[in-house]
Phi, psi and omega in degrees: 000137182286123177282136191254351183226151176244134177253139185236134174246130174265126178244126180248122183245130179237159180182222175294325175240154181258120180243142176244123177237158180231134176247123180262122182230158175288132184295327186282319183238002177061022175278141179299148177253104182287147173060031173287147178275132178233119185213166172291158184296334177272001176061025176275337179233132179202164179203181179230154175286158177276191182295339179263008179080013184257142177220142174276121184263015178301324179299333184266013180303135183093350177266124183267344177230126177244153180251128179243130179216150179206150178302133179084003181232154174284133177296149182219137174264136180239129178260134175212162181241148179291000000 
């Protein structure tokens, strides 16, 4: 059965440097979704999650809406603020 939604957790890690990471997980079982595409809505800036479903979103700084898509899942737009 085709899973239709993606659930996203924002994890903010601080230390000497401030890093923003995003973990993309399946909404039904909370398993990470590896190699999901994460991009600005105009698709001029983009990246992919790693094997654990984590992506550094520093590249997308200044973008208030991101598009997340993965094979077998419905694409989802996520709004966030800096």
